All heavy atoms as an XYZ file, in Angstrom:
835
protein
N      -4.090    -16.651     -2.950
C      -3.035    -16.854     -3.915
C      -1.846    -17.484     -3.199
O      -1.458    -17.048     -2.132
C      -2.633    -15.518     -4.534
C      -1.609    -15.683     -5.604
S      -1.406    -14.288     -6.719
C      -3.009    -14.057     -7.373
N      -1.254    -18.506     -3.776
C      -0.149    -19.209     -3.129
C       1.186    -18.530     -3.432
O       1.307    -17.702     -4.328
C      -0.127    -20.658     -3.561
S       0.462    -20.925     -5.242
N       2.202    -18.917     -2.671
C       3.532    -18.334     -2.818
C       4.175    -18.704     -4.149
O       5.086    -18.021     -4.615
C       4.410    -18.773     -1.660
N       3.725    -19.762     -4.773
C       4.299    -20.196     -6.048
C       4.186    -19.093     -7.107
O       5.073    -18.936     -7.935
C       3.618    -21.473     -6.535
C       4.189    -22.101     -7.798
C       5.676    -22.420     -7.624
C       3.416    -23.345     -8.138
N       3.112    -18.308     -7.046
C       2.952    -17.226     -8.033
C       4.113    -16.246     -7.969
O       4.551    -15.729     -8.993
C       1.639    -16.494     -7.805
S       0.216    -17.498     -8.241
N       4.606    -15.978     -6.771
C       5.743    -15.081     -6.628
C       6.982    -15.630     -7.301
O       7.761    -14.900     -7.909
N       7.172    -16.942     -7.212
C       8.323    -17.570     -7.856
C       8.201    -17.545     -9.374
O       9.191    -17.504    -10.086
C       8.462    -19.015     -7.371
C       8.809    -19.188     -5.904
C       8.757    -20.658     -5.526
C      10.171    -18.599     -5.597
N       6.981    -17.568     -9.847
C       6.744    -17.570    -11.287
C       6.690    -16.174    -11.881
O       6.504    -16.008    -13.071
C       5.427    -18.305    -11.596
C       5.386    -19.776    -11.185
C       4.000    -20.343    -11.411
C       6.439    -20.572    -11.936
N       6.824    -15.161    -11.033
C       6.817    -13.795    -11.525
C       5.440    -13.207    -11.700
O       5.278    -12.174    -12.322
N       4.415    -13.843    -11.146
C       3.056    -13.345    -11.251
C       2.857    -12.203    -10.261
O       3.296    -12.279     -9.130
C       2.044    -14.473    -10.948
O       2.322    -15.543    -11.841
C       0.628    -14.006    -11.119
N       2.177    -11.165    -10.658
C       1.899    -10.042     -9.776
C       0.888    -10.436     -8.711
O       0.040    -11.293     -8.930
C       1.318     -8.869    -10.574
O       2.244     -8.412    -11.502
N       0.999     -9.790     -7.560
C       0.016     -9.982     -6.499
C      -1.346     -9.586     -7.047
O      -1.462     -8.649     -7.841
C       0.385     -9.123     -5.291
C      -0.430     -9.411     -4.089
N      -1.577     -8.732     -3.810
C      -0.270    -10.327     -3.101
C      -2.094     -9.201     -2.692
N      -1.318    -10.170     -2.239
N      -2.400    -10.278     -6.628
C      -3.734    -10.028     -7.191
C      -4.190     -8.588     -6.997
O      -4.963     -8.077     -7.791
C      -4.765    -10.998     -6.622
C      -5.059    -10.841     -5.172
C      -4.455    -11.472     -4.134
C      -6.049     -9.990     -4.579
N      -4.987    -11.067     -2.937
C      -5.973    -10.154     -3.178
C      -6.984     -9.096     -5.091
C      -6.793     -9.468     -2.302
C      -7.800     -8.405     -4.197
C      -7.706     -8.600     -2.834
N      -3.695     -7.894     -5.969
C      -4.097     -6.499     -5.761
C      -3.472     -5.560     -6.775
O      -3.901     -4.414     -6.898
C      -3.714     -6.017     -4.351
O      -2.292     -6.157     -4.172
C      -4.442     -6.794     -3.283
N      -2.475     -6.013     -7.488
C      -1.777     -5.165     -8.449
C      -2.315     -5.323     -9.868
O      -1.801     -4.719    -10.793
C      -0.285     -5.464     -8.427
C       0.368     -5.234     -7.074
C       0.215     -3.809     -6.583
O       0.400     -2.860     -7.367
O      -0.105     -3.637     -5.398
N      -3.328     -6.136    -10.051
C      -3.922     -6.343    -11.368
C      -5.013     -5.297    -11.570
O      -5.858     -5.086    -10.716
C      -4.500     -7.761    -11.492
C      -5.165     -7.951    -12.840
C      -3.393     -8.784    -11.291
N      -4.988     -4.659    -12.705
C      -5.933     -3.594    -12.989
C      -7.352     -4.112    -13.156
O      -7.580     -5.197    -13.675
C      -5.531     -2.847    -14.254
O      -6.487     -1.847    -14.551
N      -8.297     -3.303    -12.750
C      -9.711     -3.618    -12.931
C     -10.177     -3.256    -14.340
O     -11.266     -3.636    -14.746
C     -10.544     -2.860    -11.905
N      -9.377     -2.529    -15.085
C      -9.750     -2.068    -16.415
C      -9.221     -3.028    -17.473
O      -8.021     -3.281    -17.551
C      -9.195     -0.666    -16.685
C      -9.690      0.335    -15.691
N     -10.980      0.779    -15.674
C      -9.069      0.942    -14.661
C     -11.138      1.641    -14.679
N      -9.992      1.738    -14.050
N     -10.110     -3.539    -18.290
C      -9.744     -4.532    -19.305
C      -8.670     -4.032    -20.264
O      -7.847     -4.807    -20.738
C     -10.989     -4.957    -20.076
N      -8.651     -2.742    -20.550
C      -7.692     -2.213    -21.522
C      -6.455     -1.599    -20.872
O      -5.660     -0.955    -21.528
C      -8.377     -1.177    -22.389
C      -9.483     -1.759    -23.232
C     -10.218     -0.689    -24.009
O     -10.174      0.486    -23.660
N     -10.891     -1.090    -25.072
N      -6.262     -1.830    -19.591
C      -5.168     -1.187    -18.873
C      -3.789     -1.602    -19.372
O      -2.830     -0.870    -19.205
C      -5.279     -1.467    -17.380
N      -3.693     -2.760    -19.997
C      -2.380     -3.247    -20.393
C      -2.107     -3.097    -21.881
O      -1.141     -3.633    -22.390
C      -2.221     -4.702    -19.932
C      -2.297     -4.794    -18.435
C      -3.460     -5.224    -17.818
C      -1.236     -4.401    -17.649
C      -3.545     -5.279    -16.444
C      -1.310     -4.455    -16.273
C      -2.468     -4.900    -15.661
N      -2.953     -2.351    -22.568
C      -2.670     -2.044    -23.962
C      -1.776     -0.812    -23.983
O      -1.706     -0.063    -23.024
C      -3.966     -1.758    -24.743
O      -4.560     -0.578    -24.206
C      -4.930     -2.920    -24.670
N      -1.095     -0.606    -25.055
C      -0.188      0.540    -25.147
C      -0.948      1.860    -25.029
O      -0.436      2.818    -24.494
C       0.591      0.497    -26.459
C       1.555     -0.663    -26.540
S       2.666     -0.756    -25.122
C       3.841      0.487    -25.597
N      -2.187      1.902    -25.498
C      -2.955      3.145    -25.461
C      -3.483      3.451    -24.062
O      -3.728      4.591    -23.715
C      -4.152      3.086    -26.421
C      -3.813      2.799    -27.858
C      -3.700      1.314    -28.147
O      -4.495      0.530    -27.614
O      -2.793      0.939    -28.899
N      -3.707      2.416    -23.267
C      -4.360      2.596    -21.967
C      -3.480      2.156    -20.800
O      -3.970      1.620    -19.813
C      -5.678      1.810    -21.944
C      -6.693      2.277    -22.952
C      -7.248      3.645    -22.630
O      -7.326      3.997    -21.440
O      -7.607      4.371    -23.564
N      -2.186      2.368    -20.850
C      -1.286      1.942    -19.782
C      -1.414      2.816    -18.530
O      -1.091      2.389    -17.436
C       0.156      1.953    -20.274
N      -1.899      4.024    -18.665
C      -1.985      4.957    -17.542
C      -2.936      4.521    -16.418
O      -2.679      4.830    -15.263
C      -2.362      6.348    -18.051
C      -2.103      7.451    -17.068
C      -0.662      7.550    -16.585
O       0.262      7.235    -17.333
O      -0.472      7.963    -15.427
N      -4.043      3.813    -16.680
C      -4.924      3.417    -15.578
C      -4.230      2.600    -14.489
O      -4.547      2.735    -13.318
C      -6.019      2.595    -16.251
C      -6.075      3.127    -17.635
C      -4.641      3.477    -17.966
N      -3.269      1.773    -14.853
C      -2.557      0.970    -13.863
C      -1.848      1.896    -12.877
O      -1.918      1.713    -11.659
C      -1.550      0.016    -14.544
C      -0.722     -0.718    -13.515
C      -2.278     -0.947    -15.442
N      -1.183      2.897    -13.373
C      -0.446      3.851    -12.520
C      -1.425      4.620    -11.628
O      -1.183      4.794    -10.438
C       0.354      4.803    -13.403
C       1.267      5.740    -12.668
C       2.455      4.964    -12.084
N       3.402      5.810    -11.423
C       4.607      6.099    -11.888
N       5.000      5.626    -13.041
N       5.409      6.849    -11.205
N      -2.537      5.060    -12.193
C      -3.537      5.793    -11.390
C      -4.120      4.907    -10.302
O      -4.348      5.367     -9.187
C      -4.640      6.337    -12.298
C      -4.236      7.592    -13.044
C      -5.434      8.295    -13.649
N      -6.261      7.437    -14.475
C      -6.100      7.255    -15.779
N      -5.125      7.865    -16.422
N      -6.913      6.458    -16.452
N      -4.358      3.650    -10.618
C      -4.896      2.733     -9.621
C      -3.886      2.521     -8.482
O      -4.256      2.480     -7.311
C      -5.272      1.397    -10.253
C      -6.510      1.499    -11.120
C      -6.850      0.197    -11.814
O      -6.218     -0.835    -11.520
O      -7.759      0.229    -12.656
N      -2.609      2.374     -8.824
C      -1.566      2.225     -7.789
C      -1.527      3.468     -6.907
O      -1.424      3.364     -5.690
C      -0.195      2.025     -8.432
C      -0.002      0.714     -9.114
C       1.405      0.617     -9.684
N       2.392      0.741     -8.639
C       2.713     -0.237     -7.798
N       2.133     -1.399     -7.898
N       3.609     -0.049     -6.869
N      -1.588      4.641     -7.520
C      -1.573      5.882     -6.743
C      -2.805      5.968     -5.845
O      -2.721      6.434     -4.708
C      -1.477      7.083     -7.676
C      -0.122      7.177     -8.343
C      -0.056      8.183     -9.483
O      -1.113      8.740     -9.869
O       1.050      8.392     -9.997
N      -3.940      5.494     -6.339
C      -5.154      5.470     -5.529
C      -5.016      4.541     -4.332
O      -5.416      4.882     -3.217
N      -4.441      3.357     -4.541
C      -4.216      2.434     -3.426
C      -3.278      3.050     -2.403
O      -3.475      2.913     -1.193
C      -3.660      1.105     -3.940
C      -4.691      0.235     -4.614
C      -4.162     -1.159     -4.887
N      -3.118     -1.207     -5.885
C      -3.320     -1.294     -7.202
N      -4.556     -1.329     -7.675
N      -2.315     -1.351     -8.030
N      -2.254      3.732     -2.884
C      -1.306      4.379     -1.968
C      -2.001      5.466     -1.158
O      -1.750      5.604      0.048
C      -0.128      4.957     -2.751
N      -2.891      6.235     -1.781
C      -3.631      7.285     -1.048
C      -4.529      6.682      0.029
O      -4.589      7.179      1.155
C      -4.470      8.123     -2.010
C      -3.709      9.255     -2.663
C      -4.645     10.233     -3.371
N      -5.546      9.595     -4.324
C      -5.219      9.274     -5.570
N      -4.017      9.534     -6.033
N      -6.104      8.711     -6.374
N      -5.215      5.595     -0.312
C      -6.095      4.939      0.661
C      -5.263      4.408      1.829
O      -5.631      4.571      2.995
C      -6.915      3.810     -0.005
C      -7.616      2.952      1.033
C      -7.918      4.406     -0.981
N      -4.128      3.783      1.522
C      -3.263      3.261      2.587
C      -2.736      4.404      3.463
O      -2.712      4.278      4.691
C      -2.105      2.470      1.993
N      -2.348      5.510      2.864
C      -1.870      6.659      3.647
C      -2.961      7.207      4.555
O      -2.698      7.581      5.699
C      -1.361      7.769      2.722
O      -0.119      7.421      2.190
N      -4.184      7.247      4.055
C      -5.307      7.701      4.878
C      -5.515      6.758      6.053
O      -5.702      7.195      7.194
C      -6.592      7.800      4.035
O      -6.365      8.751      2.990
C      -7.775      8.247      4.875
N      -5.454      5.456      5.788
C      -5.636      4.468      6.849
C      -4.502      4.511      7.868
O      -4.702      4.192      9.040
C      -5.732      3.071      6.246
N      -3.317      4.937      7.436
C      -2.162      4.967      8.325
C      -1.885      6.347      8.903
O      -0.934      6.519      9.669
C      -0.934      4.445      7.571
C      -1.037      2.972      7.177
C       0.054      2.609      6.181
C      -0.998      2.091      8.404
N      -2.719      7.320      8.575
C      -2.531      8.690      9.080
C      -2.447      8.770     10.608
O      -1.631      9.544     11.119
C      -3.634      9.606      8.551
N      -3.232      7.997     11.362
C      -3.092      8.079     12.822
C      -1.691      7.710     13.316
O      -1.290      8.121     14.399
C      -4.132      7.075     13.339
C      -5.163      7.030     12.271
C      -4.378      7.158     10.988
N      -0.945      6.964     12.527
C       0.421      6.587     12.904
C       1.461      7.476     12.234
O       2.655      7.257     12.372
C       0.684      5.122     12.515
C      -0.343      4.177     13.055
C      -1.191      3.496     12.210
C      -0.477      3.978     14.419
C      -2.138      2.633     12.696
C      -1.430      3.115     14.924
C      -2.269      2.444     14.061
N       0.976      8.453     11.465
C       1.844      9.377     10.728
C       2.776      8.647      9.749
O       3.906      9.046      9.531
C       2.624     10.257     11.684
C       1.716     11.146     12.519
C       2.504     12.023     13.443
C       1.676     13.016     14.196
N       0.448     12.609     14.769
N       2.250      7.575      9.155
C       2.989      6.807      8.156
C       2.381      7.109      6.794
O       1.165      7.150      6.648
C       2.936      5.298      8.472
C       3.710      5.037      9.772
C       3.488      4.478      7.318
C       3.644      3.614     10.260
N       3.247      7.320      5.805
C       2.784      7.667      4.463
C       3.209      6.586      3.467
O       4.284      6.014      3.581
C       3.357      9.010      4.043
C       2.835     10.114      4.912
C       3.275     11.462      4.447
C       2.560     12.434      5.327
N       2.985     13.640      5.565
N       2.331      6.375      2.501
C       2.586      5.395      1.447
C       2.463      6.119      0.111
O       1.537      6.901     -0.097
C       1.565      4.235      1.513
C       1.818      3.228      0.397
C       1.597      3.561      2.872
N       3.394      5.850     -0.787
C       3.330      6.440     -2.123
C       3.783      5.416     -3.157
O       4.471      4.447     -2.833
C       4.204      7.698     -2.207
O       5.550      7.386     -1.915
N       3.369      5.647     -4.400
C       3.798      4.805     -5.506
C       5.284      5.055     -5.733
O       5.757      6.189     -5.620
C       2.983      5.178     -6.755
C       3.422      4.414     -7.974
O       3.506      3.180     -7.897
O       3.695      5.055     -8.997
N       6.025      4.013     -6.041
C       7.456      4.147     -6.292
C       7.769      3.601     -7.678
O       7.768      2.401     -7.898
C       8.248      3.399     -5.220
C       9.720      3.518     -5.354
C      10.569      2.591     -5.875
C      10.532      4.626     -4.974
N      11.853      3.044     -5.846
C      11.856      4.301     -5.294
C      10.262      5.868     -4.406
C      12.900      5.171     -5.045
C      11.300      6.727     -4.164
C      12.608      6.377     -4.484
N       7.964      4.503     -8.616
C       8.358      4.151     -9.974
C       7.365      3.237    -10.696
O       7.745      2.508    -11.604
C       9.741      3.491     -9.965
C      10.845      4.352     -9.399
C      11.105      5.597    -10.230
O      11.005      5.520    -11.456
O      11.393      6.649     -9.643
N       6.110      3.249    -10.271
C       5.093      2.450    -10.939
C       5.241      0.957    -10.732
O       4.523      0.169    -11.341
N       6.155      0.541     -9.874
C       6.413     -0.883     -9.675
C       6.329     -1.306     -8.207
O       6.135     -2.473     -7.921
C       7.818     -1.252    -10.187
C       8.012     -1.004    -11.639
C       7.299     -2.046    -12.454
C       7.572     -1.834    -13.934
N       6.691     -2.578    -14.766
N       6.516     -0.393     -7.294
C       6.580     -0.704     -5.867
C       5.892      0.404     -5.080
O       5.406      1.374     -5.661
C       8.038     -0.818     -5.407
O       8.721     -1.785     -6.164
N       5.906      0.241     -3.774
C       5.375      1.267     -2.885
C       6.473      1.697     -1.922
O       7.283      0.882     -1.493
C       4.196      0.733     -2.067
C       2.995      0.419     -2.913
C       2.787     -0.848     -3.423
C       2.064      1.404     -3.215
C       1.689     -1.144     -4.206
C       0.962      1.122     -4.011
C       0.787     -0.152     -4.498
O      -0.301     -0.431     -5.283
N       6.471      2.971     -1.599
C       7.402      3.507     -0.618
C       6.615      3.785      0.652
O       5.606      4.490      0.620
C       8.060      4.779     -1.125
C       9.096      5.328     -0.162
C       9.823      6.475     -0.771
N       8.910      7.608     -0.861
C       9.275      8.865     -0.739
N      10.541      9.172     -0.559
N       8.407      9.825     -0.835
N       7.072      3.232      1.767
C       6.438      3.414      3.066
C       7.401      4.247      3.908
O       8.568      3.882      4.064
C       6.166      2.052      3.751
C       5.423      2.249      5.062
C       5.397      1.128      2.818
N       6.916      5.382      4.431
C       7.775      6.303      5.173
C       7.193      6.524      6.566
O       6.026      6.891      6.712
C       7.910      7.662      4.443
C       8.847      8.590      5.190
C       8.374      7.457      3.016
N       8.037      6.318      7.577
C       7.620      6.508      8.964
C       7.741      7.977      9.350
O       8.361      8.765      8.630
C       8.492      5.656      9.896
O       9.753      6.266     10.076
N       7.192      8.360     10.516
C       7.305      9.761     10.940
C       8.748     10.191     11.206
O       9.059     11.371     11.179
C       6.475      9.841     12.219
C       6.004      8.486     12.519
C       6.374      7.580     11.406
N       9.641      9.228     11.435
C      11.051      9.561     11.685
C      11.861      9.617     10.395
O      13.043      9.923     10.423
C      11.691      8.524     12.630
O      11.664      7.242     11.984
C      10.973      8.471     13.960
N      11.223      9.278      9.259
C      11.909      9.301      7.976
C      12.417      7.941      7.519
O      12.956      7.823      6.429
N      12.252      6.927      8.354
C      12.639      5.580      7.934
C      11.783      5.190      6.728
O      10.585      5.456      6.706
C      12.421      4.605      9.085
C      12.774      3.187      8.739
C      12.591      2.291      9.930
N      12.699      0.914      9.509
C      12.396     -0.111     10.262
N      11.966      0.089     11.492
N      12.517     -1.330      9.806
N      12.406      4.554      5.744
C      11.699      4.194      4.521
C      11.908      2.727      4.185
O      12.965      2.169      4.446
C      12.225      4.995      3.334
C      12.064      6.470      3.459
C      12.556      7.161      2.220
O      12.139      6.843      1.109
N      13.453      8.113      2.388
N      10.887      2.149      3.580
C      10.997      0.807      3.012
C      10.313      0.834      1.658
O       9.279      1.471      1.492
C      10.319     -0.238      3.894
C      11.105     -0.608      5.119
C      10.623     -1.895      5.765
O      10.263     -2.851      5.032
O      10.604     -1.942      6.992
N      10.899      0.131      0.719
C      10.304     -0.058     -0.597
C       9.789     -1.499     -0.614
O      10.547     -2.438     -0.341
C      11.334      0.151     -1.731
C      12.022      1.510     -1.608
C      10.675     -0.049     -3.085
C      11.111      2.702     -1.754
N       8.497     -1.654     -0.917
C       7.884     -2.985     -0.931
C       7.216     -3.228     -2.276
O       6.855     -2.289     -2.983
C       6.874     -3.145      0.235
C       7.587     -3.048      1.576
C       5.756     -2.134      0.156
N       7.025     -4.498     -2.605
C       6.544     -4.865     -3.939
C       5.065     -4.635     -4.179
O       4.661     -4.300     -5.288
C       6.851     -6.334     -4.224
C       8.342     -6.573     -4.384
O       9.049     -5.642     -4.791
O       8.783     -7.702     -4.098
N       4.233     -4.862     -3.166
C       2.793     -4.764     -3.391
C       2.107     -4.231     -2.137
O       2.729     -4.083     -1.086
C       2.201     -6.110     -3.824
C       2.563     -7.247     -2.887
O       2.306     -7.123     -1.678
O       3.112     -8.255     -3.357
N       0.829     -3.945     -2.268
C       0.086     -3.312     -1.178
C       0.008     -4.225      0.045
O      -0.016     -3.747      1.172
C      -1.306     -2.835     -1.666
C      -1.863     -1.751     -0.751
C      -2.257     -3.990     -1.817
C      -1.190     -0.429     -0.876
N       0.009     -5.527     -0.151
C      -0.003     -6.451      0.979
C       1.265     -6.290      1.820
O       1.214     -6.307      3.048
C      -0.119     -7.896      0.493
C      -0.098     -8.907      1.617
C      -0.108    -10.337      1.128
O      -0.013    -10.597     -0.068
N      -0.226    -11.261      2.039
N       2.400     -6.088      1.179
C       3.675     -5.948      1.881
C       3.769     -4.637      2.655
O       4.597     -4.505      3.558
C       4.820     -6.073      0.894
N       2.912     -3.663      2.316
C       2.902     -2.389      3.048
C       2.638     -2.642      4.526
O       3.290     -2.077      5.400
C       1.840     -1.425      2.463
C       1.586     -0.249      3.405
C       2.279     -0.929      1.098
N       1.680     -3.520      4.824
C       1.281     -3.736      6.219
C       2.405     -4.375      7.026
O       2.624     -4.013      8.188
C      -0.006     -4.548      6.275
C      -1.022     -3.909      5.385
C      -1.517     -4.407      4.227
C      -1.590     -2.597      5.530
N      -2.371     -3.497      3.653
C      -2.436     -2.376      4.425
C      -1.463     -1.594      6.476
C      -3.158     -1.205      4.249
C      -2.180     -0.417      6.301
C      -3.013     -0.235      5.202
N       3.153     -5.286      6.428
C       4.297     -5.883      7.121
C       5.367     -4.823      7.378
O       5.980     -4.799      8.450
C       4.867     -7.042      6.310
N       5.584     -3.929      6.416
C       6.558     -2.847      6.602
C       6.132     -1.933      7.736
O       6.955     -1.515      8.557
C       6.724     -2.049      5.305
N       4.842     -1.629      7.813
C       4.333     -0.771      8.889
C       4.575     -1.435     10.242
O       5.016     -0.785     11.195
C       2.826     -0.470      8.686
C       2.210      0.157      9.917
C       2.646      0.426      7.472
N       4.311     -2.723     10.326
C       4.523     -3.432     11.589
C       5.999     -3.447     11.972
O       6.333     -3.296     13.147
C       3.938     -4.834     11.510
C       2.418     -4.788     11.470
C       1.751     -6.147     11.432
O       2.440     -7.167     11.183
O       0.533     -6.184     11.655
N       6.895     -3.586     11.002
C       8.326     -3.525     11.303
C       8.704     -2.136     11.803
O       9.465     -1.989     12.754
C       9.159     -3.882     10.069
C       9.198     -5.365      9.774
C      10.215     -5.698      8.697
N       9.911     -5.107      7.398
C       9.098     -5.644      6.495
N       8.474     -6.779      6.751
N       8.904     -5.045      5.335
N       8.156     -1.100     11.168
C       8.465      0.276     11.572
C       7.956      0.579     12.977
O       8.609      1.257     13.747
C       7.856      1.262     10.580
C       8.545      1.292      9.266
S       7.707      2.423      8.138
C       8.833      2.392      6.759
N       6.776      0.071     13.278
C       6.171      0.327     14.581
C       6.751     -0.578     15.666
O       6.643     -0.267     16.847
C       4.658      0.129     14.511
C       3.981      1.108     13.583
C       2.481      0.953     13.607
N       1.974      1.396     14.901
C       1.084      0.731     15.632
N       0.588     -0.412     15.205
N       0.681      1.204     16.784
N       7.294     -1.728     15.274
C       7.843     -2.658     16.245
C       6.814     -3.584     16.865
O       7.129     -4.350     17.765
N       5.592     -3.512     16.388
C       4.537     -4.406     16.864
C       3.398     -4.424     15.851
O       3.295     -3.546     15.000
C       4.038     -4.019     18.261
C       3.612     -2.602     18.402
N       2.376     -2.156     18.037
C       4.279     -1.513     18.863
C       2.290     -0.859     18.273
N       3.426     -0.443     18.771
N       2.534     -5.443     15.963
C       1.452     -5.581     14.971
C       0.470     -4.408     14.981
O       0.269     -3.756     15.999
C       0.744     -6.867     15.400
C       1.729     -7.603     16.227
C       2.573     -6.553     16.894
N      -0.108     -4.189     13.838
C      -1.161     -3.187     13.677
C      -2.496     -3.879     13.909
O      -2.780     -4.885     13.268
C      -1.106     -2.615     12.259
C      -2.227     -1.673     11.861
C      -2.027     -0.327     12.534
C      -2.266     -1.500     10.370
N      -3.284     -3.375     14.828
C      -4.597     -3.954     15.108
C      -5.665     -3.029     14.528
O      -5.967     -1.989     15.108
C      -4.794     -4.122     16.608
C      -6.144     -4.731     16.965
O      -6.908     -5.087     16.034
O      -6.430     -4.862     18.166
N      -6.250     -3.395     13.378
C      -7.240     -2.516     12.758
C      -8.537     -2.409     13.556
O      -9.357     -1.554     13.261
C      -7.489     -3.162     11.391
C      -7.112     -4.586     11.580
C      -6.019     -4.601     12.605
N      -8.709     -3.231     14.570
C      -9.914     -3.173     15.397
C      -9.684     -2.472     16.735
O     -10.592     -2.409     17.563
C     -10.457     -4.593     15.636
C     -10.835     -5.347     14.360
C     -11.307     -6.750     14.705
C     -11.901     -4.607     13.580
N      -8.498     -1.925     16.935
C      -8.193     -1.201     18.159
C      -9.097      0.032     18.269
O      -9.206      0.820     17.309
C      -6.722     -0.781     18.156
C      -6.351      0.025     19.374
O      -6.357     -0.541     20.481
O      -6.082      1.237     19.198
N      -9.758      0.197     19.405
C     -10.704      1.302     19.586
C     -10.052      2.670     19.385
O     -10.647      3.570     18.775
C     -11.356      1.231     20.966
C     -12.306      0.055     21.091
O     -12.850     -0.380     20.053
O     -12.492     -0.431     22.224
N      -8.845      2.843     19.886
C      -8.152      4.131     19.743
C      -7.870      4.434     18.273
O      -8.049      5.559     17.811
C      -6.836      4.122     20.539
O      -7.127      3.763     21.893
C      -6.157      5.462     20.502
N      -7.456      3.415     17.544
C      -7.187      3.569     16.116
C      -8.470      3.924     15.369
O      -8.489      4.864     14.562
C      -6.574      2.276     15.563
C      -6.436      2.255     14.062
C      -5.597      3.143     13.401
C      -7.138      1.337     13.295
C      -5.468      3.126     12.026
C      -7.005      1.308     11.919
C      -6.173      2.201     11.290
O      -6.053      2.184      9.925
N      -9.550      3.232     15.652
C     -10.824      3.497     14.974
C     -11.307      4.908     15.276
O     -11.762      5.631     14.379
C     -11.885      2.445     15.370
C     -11.485      1.092     14.783
C     -13.275      2.853     14.900
C     -12.307     -0.087     15.284
N     -11.179      5.342     16.501
C     -11.576      6.700     16.861
C     -10.723      7.744     16.134
O     -11.229      8.778     15.702
C     -11.525      6.905     18.380
C     -12.649      6.230     19.108
C     -14.040      6.637     18.621
O     -14.290      7.847     18.411
O     -14.863      5.734     18.409
N      -9.433      7.466     16.023
C      -8.539      8.386     15.304
C      -8.942      8.488     13.836
O      -8.951      9.585     13.258
C      -7.096      7.919     15.436
N      -9.317      7.364     13.233
C      -9.779      7.395     11.835
C     -11.074      8.187     11.712
O     -11.234      8.985     10.780
C     -10.004      5.968     11.315
C      -8.774      5.167     10.965
C      -9.171      3.752     10.572
C      -7.981      5.820      9.857
N     -11.997      7.977     12.647
C     -13.276      8.691     12.592
C     -13.093     10.189     12.743
O     -13.802     10.978     12.114
C     -14.195      8.186     13.701
C     -14.784      6.829     13.453
C     -15.690      6.453     14.615
C     -16.274      5.071     14.464
N     -17.083      4.713     15.639
N     -12.144     10.594     13.587
C     -11.963     12.021     13.831
C     -11.097     12.683     12.753
O     -10.935     13.900     12.759
C     -11.349     12.257     15.206
O     -10.017     11.760     15.231
N     -10.544     11.877     11.848
C      -9.757     12.444     10.755
C      -8.366     12.880     11.171
O      -7.804     13.774     10.571
N      -7.791     12.247     12.179
C      -6.444     12.580     12.640
C      -5.466     12.362     11.494
O      -5.504     11.337     10.829
C      -6.039     11.708     13.847
C      -4.582     11.888     14.172
C      -6.900     12.044     15.038
N      -4.611     13.352     11.255
C      -3.606     13.240     10.191
C      -2.257     13.579     10.743
O      -2.017     14.404     11.471
C      -3.955     14.167      9.049
C      -5.313     13.821      8.494
C      -5.346     13.972      7.006
N      -6.660     13.633      6.551
C      -6.893     12.586      5.802
N      -5.948     11.799      5.444
N      -8.111     12.313      5.410
């Protein structure tokens, strides 16, 4: 997806619901549940760094470091940039220590 979509107000592709009826008045709740699910998965993936992600007002994500530093970001893609800013260096998802921490369930 190109940057032009952001200028046009289009949501990031990860924020679009998989449920066809998610945007009807009767079925608006699935979007919120899906966002909360993405936040839980991100928090699990970031547990070795003691960083937590949560839904923020159904529109953004809140990223919280172990020291309490917080950032509010627009979409799940922006979470990773916030984590790198908090850590002061890039996150390497292929780092052996990180993978071992995920396997052992470090929280």
